[in-house]
C-alpha positions in Angstrom: -4.4 -3.9 26.2 -8.0 -5.3 27.4 -10.5 -2.4 27.3 -8.3 0.4 26.3 -9.5 2.8 23.8 -6.5 2.9 20.7 -5.6 6.0 19.9 -5.9 7.5 16.9 -4.2 10.1 14.0 -6.4 12.7 15.4 -4.5 11.9 18.5 -1.5 13.3 17.5 -2.4 15.7 14.7 -4.6 17.9 17.1 -6.6 19.9 14.4 -4.0 20.1 12.0 -2.3 18.1 9.2 1.2 16.7 10.2 3.7 18.1 8.0 7.4 16.9 8.2 9.4 13.9 7.5 12.2 11.7 8.8 15.0 14.0 10.3 18.4 12.2 10.8 20.5 14.9 12.7 23.0 12.2 13.7 24.3 12.8 10.6 25.3 16.3 11.1 27.5 18.7 13.8 25.0 20.0 16.4 25.3 24.2 15.0 23.1 22.3 12.0 20.3 21.4 14.4 19.6 24.8 15.0 20.1 25.6 11.7 17.5 23.2 10.8 14.8 24.9 13.5 15.0 27.7 11.9 14.5 26.2 8.6 11.4 24.1 9.6 9.8 26.8 11.3 9.8 29.1 8.2 8.3 26.5 6.1 5.7 25.2 8.7 6.7 22.3 9.6 5.1 20.9 12.8 6.5 17.0 12.9 9.7 15.1 12.6 10.5 11.7 12.8 13.8 11.0 15.0 15.7 7.7 15.6 14.5 5.4 12.3 18.3 4.4 11.7 20.1 5.1 14.9 20.4 1.9 16.6 24.2 2.0 16.7 24.2 5.2 17.9 22.1 4.7 20.8 23.3 1.4 21.7 27.1 2.0 20.5 28.0 -1.6 22.2 25.8 -4.3 23.5 24.0 -2.7 26.5 25.1 0.4 26.8 22.9 3.6 25.9 23.8 7.0 24.7 20.5 9.0 25.4 22.1 12.6 25.4 22.2 13.3 21.8 18.6 12.4 21.6 17.6 14.0 24.9 18.9 17.4 23.0 16.8 17.1 20.1 13.8 16.3 21.9 14.2 19.1 24.3 15.1 21.5 20.8 12.2 19.9 19.3 9.7 20.8 22.0 10.9 24.4 21.9 10.4 25.1 18.6 6.7 23.4 19.0 7.9 20.5 16.4 6.2 17.1 17.4 8.4 14.3 17.5 7.4 10.4 15.8 9.7 8.7 18.0 10.9 5.3 15.7 12.5 2.2 17.4 15.6 1.6 15.6 15.1 -1.8 15.2 15.2 -1.9 11.1 19.0 -1.8 10.8 21.0 -3.6 13.6 24.5 -2.2 15.0 27.3 -4.0 13.1 28.3 -5.5 16.4 24.9 -7.5 16.9 25.7 -9.4 13.8 29.3 -9.8 14.5 28.9 -11.1 17.6 25.5 -13.2 17.0 25.3 -14.3 13.6 21.8 -16.5 14.4 20.6 -12.6 14.4 21.3 -12.2 10.2 19.1 -13.2 7.6 19.8 -16.0 5.3 18.7 -16.1 1.3 17.0 -18.9 -0.5 20.2 -20.2 -1.5 21.8 -20.4 1.7 24.2 -17.2 1.4 24.1 -14.8 4.6 23.1 -11.2 4.6 25.2 -9.5 6.3 25.7 -5.8 7.8 26.2 -2.9 6.0 22.9 -1.9 4.4 19.7 -2.2 6.2 16.9 -4.8 7.4 19.6 -7.2 8.0 17.8 -9.4 10.7 16.1 -12.4 10.9 12.8 -11.9 12.1 12.9 -15.5 14.0 15.9 -14.9 15.5 15.0 -15.0 19.5 18.2 -12.9 20.0 17.5 -10.1 17.7 14.0 -10.0 19.1 15.5 -9.7 22.5 18.5 -7.0 21.7 14.7 -4.9 20.0 12.5 -5.4 22.7 15.6 -3.9 25.2 16.3 -1.1 22.9 12.6 -0.6 22.9 11.6 -0.9 26.4 14.2 1.9 27.3 13.4 4.6 24.6 9.8 4.2 26.3 10.6 4.3 29.6 12.9 8.0 28.8 10.8 9.1 26.7 7.5 8.2 27.0 6.9 11.2 29.3 8.6 13.7 27.1 6.1 16.6 26.1 7.3 16.6 22.1 6.4 12.8 21.5 3.5 12.7 19.7 2.9 9.0 18.2 5.4 5.8 17.7 6.9 4.5 15.0 7.9 1.2 14.9 10.9 -0.4 12.9 10.9 0.2 8.9 9.3 -0.6 6.1 9.7 -4.3 7.2 10.2 -6.6 4.6 12.8 -9.1 5.6 12.3 -12.4 4.0 14.6 -15.5 5.7 15.4 -19.1 5.1 17.7 -19.6 7.7 18.1 -22.5 10.4 16.1 -20.1 13.2 13.3 -19.8 10.4 12.6 -23.2 9.7 12.3 -24.0 13.0 9.5 -21.2 13.4 8.2 -22.6 10.5 7.6 -25.7 11.5 6.0 -24.2 14.4 4.0 -22.0 12.5 2.6 -25.0 10.1 1.9 -27.2 13.4 -0.3 -24.2 14.7 -2.2 -23.8 11.5 -2.7 -27.6 10.6 -2.2 -29.5 13.5 -0.8 -32.8 12.0 1.1 -34.1 9.2 -1.8 -35.5 7.0 -3.7 -32.6 6.9 -0.3 -30.4 5.9 0.1 -33.1 3.1 -3.3 -32.7 2.4 -3.3 -28.7 1.9 0.1 -29.1 0.0 -1.1 -32.0 -2.4 2.3 -33.7 -1.6 0.9 -37.1 -3.6 2.2 -34.9 -6.3 5.9 -35.8 -7.0 6.3 -37.9 -4.1 6.4 -35.1 -1.4 4.8 -36.4 1.5 5.9 -35.4 4.6 6.4 -38.3 7.5 8.4 -36.2 10.2 8.1 -32.4 11.5 11.7 -32.3 10.9 11.7 -33.0 7.2 10.0 -29.5 6.7 12.3 -26.7 5.7 12.1 -23.1 4.5 11.3 -23.3 0.6 14.7 -23.3 -0.2 16.5 -23.4 -3.9 15.6 -26.5 -5.6 16.1 -28.7 -8.7 12.9 -27.6 -10.1 9.6 -25.9 -9.5 8.9 -25.2 -5.7 5.8 -26.8 -4.3 3.4 -24.2 -4.6 1.0 -25.0 -1.5 4.7 -24.6 0.9 5.5 -21.4 -0.9 2.5 -20.2 -0.4 2.5 -20.8 3.2 6.0 -19.8 3.4 4.8 -16.4 2.4 1.8 -16.2 4.8 4.8 -17.2 7.7 6.5 -14.7 6.5 4.2 -11.9 6.9 2.8 -13.4 10.2 7.2 -13.5 11.6 7.4 -9.9 11.0 3.9 -9.3 12.2 4.9 -10.9 15.4 7.9 -8.5 15.7 5.9 -5.5 15.1 3.3 -6.5 17.5 5.8 -7.4 20.2 7.4 -3.8 20.1 4.3 -2.1 19.8 2.8 -3.7 23.0 6.1 -2.3 24.8 5.5 1.4 23.8 1.7 1.4 24.3 2.3 -0.2 28.1 4.2 2.9 28.5 2.2 5.5 26.5 -1.4 4.2 25.8 -2.6 7.7 24.9 -0.3 7.8 22.0 -0.6 6.0 18.8 1.3 3.5 17.3 2.4 3.4 13.3 4.8 1.3 10.8 5.1 2.2 7.2 3.6 0.5 4.7 5.4 -0.2 1.3 2.9 0.2 -1.7 1.2 -2.8 -2.7 4.3 -5.0 -1.4 3.7 -8.7 -1.8 5.4 -9.6 1.6 2.6 -8.5 3.8 -0.7 -9.1 4.3 -1.4 -5.6 4.6 -5.2 -6.2 5.4 -4.4 -8.0 8.8 -1.4 -6.1 9.5 -3.6 -2.5 9.4 -6.0 -4.1 12.0 -3.0 -4.2 14.7 -1.8 0.0 13.7 -3.6 3.0 15.6 -2.6 4.6 12.3 -1.7 3.3 9.1 0.7 4.7 7.3 2.5 4.1 3.6 5.4 5.1 1.5 5.0 6.1 -1.7 7.3 7.5 -4.8 5.6 7.7 -8.0 7.8 7.7 -10.9 8.0 11.8 -12.0 8.3 10.9 -15.5 5.9 8.0 -15.7 2.3 9.5 -17.4 0.6 7.4 -14.8 2.1 8.5 -11.8 -1.1 10.1 -10.7 -2.8 7.3 -11.0 -0.4 5.2 -9.3 -0.5 7.4 -6.2 -4.5 7.4 -6.1 -4.5 3.5 -6.0 -2.2 3.5 -3.2 -3.8 6.1 -1.3 -7.3 4.6 -2.0 -6.2 1.1 -0.6 -4.4 3.0 2.6 -7.2 4.8 3.4 -9.4 2.0 3.5 -6.9 -0.2 5.2 -7.2 3.0 8.1 -10.9 3.4 7.4 -10.3 7.0 8.0 -7.6 9.5 7.8 -4.3 7.9 7.5 -0.3 9.1 7.4 2.0 9.6 3.9 5.2 8.6 6.1 7.8 9.2 3.3 7.4 10.7 -0.4 10.6 12.5 -2.5 10.5 16.0 -2.4 12.8 15.7 -6.0 14.3 12.6 -7.3 15.1 9.2 -5.6 18.1 7.2 -6.1 17.2 3.9 -7.0 15.5 4.0 -10.5 18.2 3.5 -12.8 17.9 7.2 -14.1 16.4 9.0 -11.4 14.3 12.5 -12.9 13.5 15.4 -10.3 10.2 16.6 -10.2 9.1 19.6 -12.5 8.3 22.8 -10.4 4.8 22.4 -8.9 4.6 18.4 -9.1 5.8 17.8 -5.5 2.2 20.3 -4.3 0.5 18.5 -6.9 1.3 15.1 -5.6 0.9 16.1 -1.9 -2.4 17.8 -1.9 -3.7 14.7 -4.0 -3.1 12.5 -1.1 -4.9 15.2 1.7 -7.6 14.5 -1.0 -7.7 11.1 -0.7 -8.0 10.9 3.0 -4.3 11.9 4.0 -4.1 13.9 7.9 -0.6 13.7 7.5 2.5 14.7 4.3 5.5 13.7 5.3 8.8 13.2 3.5 12.1 10.8 3.2 13.9 12.9 4.5 14.5 16.6 6.0 17.9 17.1 5.2 19.6 15.7 2.0 22.4 13.7 3.6 26.0 14.6 2.1 27.6 10.8 2.6 25.9 6.8 2.9 24.0 5.3 0.3 21.2 7.8 -0.5 22.8 11.0 -0.4 21.5 11.7 -4.1 18.1 10.5 -2.9 15.9 14.5 -2.3 14.8 16.1 0.9 13.1 18.6 1.6 16.1 20.7 2.1 18.2 19.7 -0.9 21.9 20.2 -1.5 21.1 23.4 -2.9 20.0 24.8 0.7 17.8 27.5 1.7 17.5 29.2 -1.7 17.2 25.8 -4.0 13.7 25.6 -5.6 13.1 22.3 -3.2 12.6 24.0 -0.3 10.9 27.1 -1.6 8.8 24.7 -2.8 8.2 22.9 0.7 7.4 26.8 2.2 4.8 27.3 -0.1 2.9 24.0 0.6 3.4 24.0 4.2 1.7 27.5 4.1 -1.1 25.4 1.6 -1.9 23.2 4.3 -1.8 24.9 7.2 -4.5 27.8 5.0 -6.7 23.7 4.8 -6.0 22.0 7.8 -8.6 23.5 10.1 -11.0 22.1 7.5 -9.4 19.1 6.3 -8.3 17.0 9.2 -10.8 14.3 10.6 -13.0 14.3 7.4 -13.7 11.3 5.6 -14.3 10.0 2.1 -17.1 8.4 0.8 -16.9 6.1 -2.6 -19.9 4.1 -4.1 -17.4 1.5 -6.0 -15.5 -0.9 -4.1 -12.2 -2.8 -5.2 -11.6 -6.3 -3.9 -8.2 -7.0 -3.2 -6.5 -10.3 -1.1 -2.6 -10.5 -0.5 -3.3 -14.6 -0.2 -4.9 -14.5 -3.6 -2.0 -12.9 -4.9 0.4 -15.4 -3.3 -1.4 -18.1 -5.0 -1.6 -17.1 -7.7 2.1 -15.6 -8.4 3.7 -19.4 -8.6 6.1 -20.7 -11.0 3.9 -23.1 -12.5 1.4 -20.6 -13.8 0.0 -20.4 -17.3 1.2 -16.7 -17.8 3.9 -15.1 -16.0 3.0 -12.0 -18.3 0.4 -12.0 -15.9 1.3 -9.6 -13.0 -1.5 -9.4 -10.2 -0.4 -5.6 -9.0 -0.4 -4.5 -13.4 -4.0 -5.7 -13.1 -5.3 -4.1 -10.5 -3.6 -1.1 -11.6 -5.8 -1.7 -15.0 -9.0 -1.7 -13.5 -8.1 1.1 -11.0 -7.0 3.5 -13.6 -9.8 2.4 -15.6 -12.4 3.7 -13.1 -9.9 7.0 -12.0 -9.9 8.1 -15.5 -13.8 7.9 -15.7 -13.8 10.0 -12.8 -15.2 7.4 -10.2 -14.2 7.5 -6.2 -13.0 3.8 -5.1 -12.0 2.5 -2.2 -10.7 -1.3 -1.5 -11.9 -3.8 0.2 -10.9 -7.7 1.2 -13.3 -10.2 -0.3 -14.5 -11.2 3.2 -15.2 -7.4 4.1 -18.8 -6.1 4.7 -19.9 -4.5 1.2 -22.9 -3.4 2.0 -23.4 0.2 1.0 -21.6 -0.4 -2.4 -23.6 0.4 -5.6 -20.7 -1.6 -7.2 -18.1 -4.4 -6.5 -15.4 -4.8 -8.6 -12.6 -7.6 -8.4 -9.9 -7.6 -10.8 -8.5 -10.8 -10.2 -8.7 -13.2 -7.6 -7.5 -16.2 -8.2 -7.7 -18.1 -4.5 -11.0 -17.4 -3.0 -12.4 -18.8 -0.1 -15.5 -20.2 0.0 -16.5 -17.2 2.7 -15.8 -14.6 0.4 -17.7 -16.0 -2.4 -20.8 -16.3 0.0 -20.0 -12.9 0.4 -20.1 -12.1 -3.2 -23.3 -13.8 -4.1 -24.7 -12.0 -0.9 -24.1 -8.5 -2.4 -25.4 -9.8 -5.7 -28.8 -11.2 -4.2 -29.1 -7.7 -2.2 -29.0 -5.4 -5.6 -25.3 -4.5 -5.8 -23.7 -5.0 -9.3 -20.7 -7.1 -9.3 -17.9 -7.3 -12.1 -15.0 -9.7 -12.1 -11.9 -10.1 -14.4 -10.2 -13.5 -15.6 -8.5 -15.8 -13.2 -11.1 -15.4 -10.6 -12.4 -18.0 -8.4 -9.8 -20.5 -10.0 -8.5 -22.1 -6.8 -9.6 -22.4 -3.0 -7.4 -21.3 -0.1 -5.0 -24.1 -0.6 -4.4 -23.4 -4.1 -6.5 -26.6 -5.1 -8.0 -25.4 -8.2 -12.1 -26.0 -7.9 -13.6 -28.5 -10.2 -14.4 -26.7 -13.4 -11.5 -24.3 -13.3 -13.8 -22.0 -11.5 -15.9 -22.4 -8.5 -19.4 -23.3 -9.7 -21.2 -20.6 -7.8 -19.5 -18.3 -9.3 -19.8 -19.9 -12.8 -23.6 -19.9 -12.2 -23.7 -16.6 -11.0 -21.6 -15.3 -14.1 -23.7 -16.9 -16.2 -21.0 -19.2 -17.5 -21.9 -23.1 -18.5 -18.5 -24.2 -19.1 -14.8 -22.9 -18.5 -13.3 -24.9 -21.6 -10.0 -23.7 -21.9 -8.0 -20.6 -20.7 -6.1 -18.8 -23.9 -3.4 -16.5 -22.2 -1.8 -13.9 -24.7 2.2 -12.9 -25.6 3.0 -9.9 -24.6 2.5 -8.3 -27.6 -0.5 -10.2 -28.9 -3.7 -9.0 -29.2 -7.5 -10.4 -29.2 -10.3 -8.6 -31.3 -13.8 -8.2 -29.9 -16.8 -6.8 -31.9 -16.5 -3.8 -29.4 -12.4 -3.7 -28.3 -9.0 -5.4 -28.5 -8.0 -7.4 -25.4 -4.8 -7.9 -23.5 -3.2 -10.3 -21.6 -5.5 -13.1 -21.6 -8.8 -14.7 -23.1 -10.7 -17.4 -22.6 -12.9 -20.2 -24.0 -16.1 -19.7 -22.5 -20.1 -21.3 -23.1 -22.2 -19.0 -21.7 -25.7 -20.3 -19.7 -29.4 -19.3 -21.8 -29.6 -16.4 -19.3 -26.9 -15.0 -19.8 -26.5 -11.8 -22.7 -23.1 -11.7 -24.5 -22.1 -7.9 -23.9 -19.0 -8.3 -26.4 -17.9 -11.5 -28.7 -14.4 -12.4 -29.6 -14.0 -12.3 -33.6 -11.5 -14.5 -35.6 -9.0 -16.9 -34.6 -9.8 -19.6 -32.0 -12.5 -18.1 -30.4 -14.7 -16.3 -33.2 -18.5 -15.7 -31.8 -17.4 -16.8 -28.5 -18.4 -14.5 -24.9 -15.5 -12.3 -24.2 -17.5 -10.1 -22.0 -20.7 -11.6 -20.1 -23.4 -10.3 -18.3 -25.8 -12.1 -16.3 -28.1 -9.7 -14.5 -26.3 -7.4 -12.2 -23.1 -9.9 -12.3 -20.8 -9.3 -15.2 -17.7 -11.2 -16.1 -14.4 -10.1 -18.3 -12.3 -12.7 -19.9 -9.8 -10.1 -21.1 -8.2 -7.0 -20.1 -9.2 -4.6 -22.5 -7.2 -1.7 -24.0 -7.0 1.5 -22.0 -9.9 3.8 -23.4 -12.2 0.6 -24.0 -11.7 -0.4 -20.4 -12.9 2.7 -19.3 -15.6 3.5 -21.5 -17.3 -0.3 -20.8 -16.5 -0.2 -16.3 -18.0 3.5 -17.0 -21.1 2.0 -18.5 -21.4 -1.0 -15.8 -20.5 1.9 -12.9 -23.6 4.2 -14.7 -26.1 0.9 -14.7 -25.3 -0.1 -11.4 -26.0 4.2 -10.1 -22.2 5.2 -9.5 -21.6 8.4 -10.3 -18.6 10.0 -11.3 -17.6 13.1 -8.7 -17.7 15.6 -10.8 -19.2 15.2 -14.8 -17.6 17.2 -17.6 -13.9 17.3 -16.3 -11.3 18.1 -19.0 -8.9 15.5 -19.8 -6.4 15.3 -16.8 -8.1 16.8 -14.2 -9.1 14.7 -11.0 -12.0 15.5 -9.1 -12.2 14.2 -5.0 -14.2 14.7 -2.8 -13.3 14.6 1.0 -16.0 15.4 3.9 -17.6 18.7 2.5 -14.7 20.2 0.2 -14.1 19.7 -3.5 -10.6 19.0 -4.8 -9.4 19.7 -8.1 -6.2 18.0 -9.5 -4.9 19.4 -12.7 -2.1 16.7 -13.8 -1.3 18.5 -17.1 0.7 21.6 -17.9 -1.5 24.3 -20.1 -4.3 25.9 -18.4 -8.1 23.9 -18.6 -11.4 25.4 -17.1 -13.9 23.8 -14.9 -17.6 24.0 -14.7 -18.6 23.7 -11.2 -21.8 23.3 -9.8 -22.8 26.5 -8.5 -20.3 29.4 -6.3 -17.8 27.7 -4.7 -14.8 29.2 -2.1 -11.2 28.3 -2.7 -9.6 27.8 0.6 -5.8 27.7 -0.9 -6.5 31.5 -3.0 -9.3 32.8 -0.8 -11.5 33.4 -4.0 -14.7 32.6 -4.6 -15.7 31.3 -8.3 -19.3 31.1 -9.6 -19.7 28.7 -12.1 -15.9 27.9 -13.2 -12.6 27.9 -12.5 -9.5 27.8 -14.1 -6.2 25.6 -13.1 -2.9 26.7 -14.3 0.2 23.9 -14.7 0.1 21.2 -11.9 -3.0 23.7 -10.3 -5.2 22.7 -7.1 -7.9 24.0 -6.0 -9.9 23.3 -2.6 -13.2 24.4 -2.9 -15.8 24.6 -0.3 -19.4 25.2 -1.0 
């Protein structure tokens, strides 16, 4: 809507942290609904999401509408002062749709139809699906747009459906025409001179289906871009419908953390509220770091407060072995999200299902019921959130370090014919973020073409494919006095996955002090490379430095003996391997300190995370044994009402939210 001021998460929170989750009352008899409301009120729940997977209930036959049950629920929530995030149910079409309209079903790369019986079984390119999705969205908006319980719209759920069908191929050709204009430009971008792949007619182009050998990486890259764009079209079509009906209410859809299929930077620009689903493994010793990474990325996409749309109160049911969360861990990880910018802490789901595929996935009210440990911990968390809401909501976190991440670079590098399948883009990203997180350094994420003004240090874990605009942005950051550190396989290719002369862009080689990149030397999974300061993993490179560059670490032994492993050229650093964790933390802490970026709080005990949000200092203890944290002066803990003068003791999974 041109000229329309977009609503924000603050319009839904109204000064309180949203607390609740997906509520699926259609799974339960109506008498249970009233019991649910009683338990919600006791736990401090103030928000529920309705209708996510309710399409068959709302439209049991084509064009039919059964809104009576939802009317009752909306009224019940309003009476209980529980706000409703109303979802469009379009992630899971009813069986009748696929039965009557096979064109609405997606097809996999081997030509097999994906049938109903699960979820996400829709073709994003099907005009029939889009017509039905728009119709149910229109009717929901018309019926409930003025309902006093409605606080926000949630479109679809976890968009993630690839489609190789005939209708997708037709839309793919349209997308390519718009992108390239003519076949000559497409053939140039895809490098079709290789393997006799030149296209002479648009009709010859299909989605990249099963092939005898490796598929054209340019075609695959564009298909990933196309898929993200088609799913985004589905989202914006429904968003625009509800926005016309309720321009004052925010609209969101939920990201999955670091999912490969969405250009989430572009998607975030189309959302009023950026939401994410987050499920760290409670047995993972780095689960908290994984959470911190996703939270930092989501906050950066939102450029302010964001919504934790889904998490698990206990175990999930899709890991093979699904472990529960130990006592206190759910509270700790929920408050970690708040510390890193969340103004909404929600779950899948409210009441644990008795039937269906996710009956063993935990919920706020587990099979154990009101007396169960899970619900009792939910009540405690609800009380904690109520204590801190007034001073937390709407406040921002600041960071002096930006980590660059780009989905297009990930897509381009993640190709069949790459040098090492041991190099996994998300794993490399996690390793760099982990080193900074363990050093106590606050980080934002940024797109390579974003404004980097104000960051003392820019960190580039890996950007295989980089646009010229992004390269100019990095150069400008350093020339303006900022520091830059980059990892291996950065600047190798352009946006069309065309390898740049010299194996790395010449401007970047000059920036990092690299005269020649002779060879890449990938490492086996269990292989290590020695340097004169640490051991490296995954990768190494045969580099020759310029006369102005300083070798900060050199390889020792084997083929690369004496050659640079870490180069420094003024304020620009290049790390040609992946140091083991302790050494990596030390190296990045040194680079950050040299750039003037300081830890949030010095002298933290191992396992304690310090995060500043606005004026508040969050201390989060990720261990089980008590620890004492030194404080810079007196602080008041909002959770306990206690004032600490110079230190605070944190017990098992303990949290303090401190105001100076």
